[in-house]
TIROZA-144953 format. One line per field, with one value per atom (N, C-alpha, C): residue number from 1; residue in three letters; y, z, x. Coordinates in Angstrom, 1 decimal, padded with zeros to 4 digits. Each point is the difference from the previous one (the first is absolute). Layout:
TIROZA-144953
n	[NUM/...]
res	[ALA/...]
c2	[Y/...]
c3	[Z/...]
c1	[X/...]
//
This chain:
TIROZA-144953
n	[1/1/1/2/2/2/3/3/3/4/4/4/5/5/5/6/6/6/7/7/7/8/8/8/9/9/9/10/10/10/11/11/11/12/12/12/13/13/13/14/14/14/15/15/15/16/16/16/17/17/17/18/18/18/19/19/19/20/20/20/21/21/21/22/22/22/23/23/23/24/24/24/25/25/25/26/26/26/27/27/27/28/28/28/29/29/29/30/30/30/31/31/31/32/32/32/33/33/33/34/34/34/35/35/35/36/36/36/37/37/37/38/38/38/39/39/39/40/40/40/41/41/41/42/42/42/43/43/43/44/44/44/45/45/45/46/46/46/47/47/47/48/48/48/49/49/49/50/50/50/51/51/51/52/52/52/53/53/53/54/54/54/55/55/55/56/56/56/57/57/57/58/58/58/59/59/59/60/60/60/61/61/61/62/62/62/63/63/63/64/64/64/65/65/65/66/66/66/67/67/67]
res	[MET/MET/MET/HIS/HIS/HIS/SER/SER/SER/LEU/LEU/LEU/GLY/GLY/GLY/GLU/GLU/GLU/PHE/PHE/PHE/GLY/GLY/GLY/VAL/VAL/VAL/THR/THR/THR/LEU/LEU/LEU/MET/MET/MET/VAL/VAL/VAL/ALA/ALA/ALA/GLY/GLY/GLY/SER/SER/SER/ILE/ILE/ILE/PRO/PRO/PRO/GLY/GLY/GLY/SER/SER/SER/THR/THR/THR/ARG/ARG/ARG/ALA/ALA/ALA/ALA/ALA/ALA/SER/SER/SER/LEU/LEU/LEU/ALA/ALA/ALA/ILE/ILE/ILE/TYR/TYR/TYR/GLU/GLU/GLU/MET/MET/MET/LEU/LEU/LEU/GLN/GLN/GLN/ALA/ALA/ALA/GLY/GLY/GLY/ARG/ARG/ARG/ASP/ASP/ASP/GLY/GLY/GLY/GLU/GLU/GLU/ALA/ALA/ALA/LEU/LEU/LEU/ALA/ALA/ALA/PHE/PHE/PHE/VAL/VAL/VAL/ALA/ALA/ALA/VAL/VAL/VAL/MET/MET/MET/SER/SER/SER/ALA/ALA/ALA/VAL/VAL/VAL/ALA/ALA/ALA/ILE/ILE/ILE/ALA/ALA/ALA/SER/SER/SER/LEU/LEU/LEU/VAL/VAL/VAL/LEU/LEU/LEU/VAL/VAL/VAL/ALA/ALA/ALA/ARG/ARG/ARG/LEU/LEU/LEU/THR/THR/THR/GLU/GLU/GLU/PRO/PRO/PRO/ARG/ARG/ARG/VAL/VAL/VAL/GLY/GLY/GLY]
c2	[-000.8/001.5/000.2/-000.7/000.2/-000.2/-000.7/-000.1/001.5/000.3/001.3/001.1/000.1/001.1/-000.5/-001.2/000.1/000.1/-000.2/000.7/001.6/000.7/001.3/000.3/-000.4/000.3/000.0/-001.2/-000.4/001.1/000.3/001.0/001.4/000.4/000.9/000.7/-001.5/000.6/-000.6/-001.2/-001.1/000.8/000.0/000.5/-000.8/000.5/-000.8/000.7/000.1/001.0/-000.6/000.4/-000.3/-000.7/-001.3/-000.6/-000.3/000.4/-000.2/-001.0/000.2/-000.7/-000.3/-001.4/000.0/-001.2/000.2/-000.7/-000.9/-001.5/-001.0/000.8/000.5/000.3/001.2/001.1/000.8/-000.6/-000.5/-000.5/-000.5/-001.2/000.0/001.0/000.8/001.5/000.6/000.1/001.0/-001.0/-001.1/-000.8/000.3/-000.6/000.3/001.1/001.1/001.5/000.3/-000.4/-000.4/-000.5/-001.1/-000.8/-001.4/-000.2/-001.5/-000.7/-000.5/-000.8/-001.9/-000.1/-001.0/-000.1/000.8/-000.1/000.3/000.7/000.0/-001.2/-000.8/-001.7/-000.8/000.4/-001.3/000.6/001.3/000.4/-000.8/000.2/-000.5/-001.5/-000.8/-001.2/-000.7/001.1/-000.9/000.5/001.1/-000.1/-000.6/-000.3/-001.2/-001.3/-000.2/-001.5/000.2/001.0/000.2/-000.2/000.7/-000.1/-001.3/-000.9/-001.1/-001.3/000.4/-001.2/000.7/001.4/000.1/-000.4/000.2/-000.8/-001.3/-000.8/-001.6/-000.3/000.4/-000.2/000.4/001.1/000.3/-001.3/-000.3/-001.1/-001.4/000.0/-001.2/-000.3/001.2/000.0/000.0/000.7/000.0/-000.8/-001.2/-001.1/-000.9/-000.5/-000.6/-001.5/-000.5/-001.4/-001.1/-001.2/-000.8/-001.4/-000.6/-000.8/000.3]
c3	[005.0/-000.3/000.6/000.9/000.7/-001.3/-000.8/-001.0/-001.1/000.2/-000.8/000.7/001.1/001.0/000.1/-000.5/000.1/-000.9/-001.1/-001.6/000.0/000.6/000.3/000.8/000.9/000.8/-000.5/-000.9/-000.5/-001.4/-000.7/-000.8/000.1/001.2/000.6/000.9/000.8/000.7/-000.7/-000.2/-000.6/-001.6/-001.0/-000.9/-001.1/-000.8/-001.0/-000.6/000.7/-000.4/-001.3/-001.2/-000.9/000.0/-000.2/000.1/001.1/001.0/001.4/000.9/000.1/000.9/-001.4/000.1/-000.3/000.7/000.2/000.9/-000.9/000.3/-001.2/-000.7/001.3/-000.3/-000.8/000.2/-000.6/-001.7/000.1/-001.4/-000.7/000.7/-000.9/-000.3/001.3/-000.9/-001.1/000.3/-001.1/-001.6/000.0/-001.2/-000.7/001.3/-000.5/-000.4/000.4/-000.4/-001.7/-000.2/-001.0/-001.2/000.7/-001.1/-000.2/001.1/-000.9/001.0/-000.3/000.9/000.1/-001.1/000.0/000.6/000.3/000.8/001.2/000.7/001.1/000.5/-001.1/000.5/000.2/-001.0/000.4/001.3/000.2/001.6/000.5/000.7/000.7/000.2/-001.3/000.2/000.9/-000.8/000.5/001.3/001.0/001.2/001.0/-001.0/001.1/-000.2/-000.8/-000.2/001.0/000.0/001.2/001.4/000.2/001.2/000.4/-000.9/000.1/000.4/-000.4/-000.2/001.3/000.3/001.3/001.5/-000.6/001.2/000.2/-001.1/000.1/000.3/000.0/000.0/001.8/000.5/001.5/000.5/-000.3/000.7/-000.3/-000.7/-000.3/001.0/000.3/000.7/001.2/000.5/001.5/000.5/-000.6/000.2/001.2/001.0/000.7/-000.8/000.7/-000.5/000.7/-000.5/001.0/-000.5/001.2/000.0/000.4]
c1	[-019.8/-000.1/001.5/000.2/001.7/001.6/-000.4/000.9/-000.2/-000.8/-000.4/000.8/-000.2/000.4/001.5/000.8/001.2/000.4/-000.5/000.5/000.1/-000.9/-000.1/001.2/000.3/001.0/001.2/000.6/000.9/000.2/-001.2/000.6/000.1/-000.7/000.4/001.4/000.1/001.4/000.8/000.1/001.2/000.4/-001.2/-000.3/001.6/000.0/001.0/001.0/001.5/000.4/001.3/-000.1/000.2/001.8/000.0/001.7/000.1/-000.4/000.0/-000.8/-001.4/-000.9/-001.1/-000.4/-001.7/-000.5/-001.2/-000.9/-000.7/000.0/-001.1/-000.9/-001.0/-001.3/000.1/000.6/000.2/000.4/000.8/000.7/-001.4/-000.9/-001.1/-000.9/-000.1/-001.2/000.8/001.2/000.8/-000.5/000.4/000.1/-002.0/-001.0/-001.2/-000.4/000.7/-000.4/000.5/001.3/000.5/-000.6/-001.2/-000.8/001.0/001.3/000.6/-000.8/-001.1/-000.5/000.8/000.4/000.7/001.0/000.7/001.4/-000.4/-001.2/000.0/-000.5/-001.2/-000.1/000.7/001.3/001.2/000.4/000.7/000.4/-000.7/-001.6/-000.6/000.1/000.0/000.1/001.4/000.8/001.5/000.1/-000.3/-000.1/-001.0/-000.8/-001.1/000.3/001.1/000.9/000.8/000.6/001.3/-000.4/-001.0/-000.7/-000.5/-000.4/-000.6/000.7/001.3/001.2/000.9/000.1/000.4/-000.5/-001.5/-000.8/-000.3/000.2/000.2/001.2/001.3/001.2/000.1/-000.9/000.5/-000.9/-001.3/-000.6/000.8/000.6/000.9/001.2/000.5/001.6/-000.5/-001.5/-000.3/-001.2/000.0/-000.8/000.9/-001.1/001.0/000.4/001.0/000.7/-000.4/-000.3/-000.7/001.5/000.0/001.3/001.0]
//
């Protein structure tokens, strides 16, 4: 439920100013509302891949070196 609250706050406070700002969650929401499910799925897949790659990179860079 926490993530739904954060989405609501983003929707109300940050919003989406055309040509200026756009939160990823709002972009996905707008794509789904417009019936562009394929684009939304691709966007989520790319964002997930970037997040996982970032986590792996940070884990490798911060692991203790032996020897």
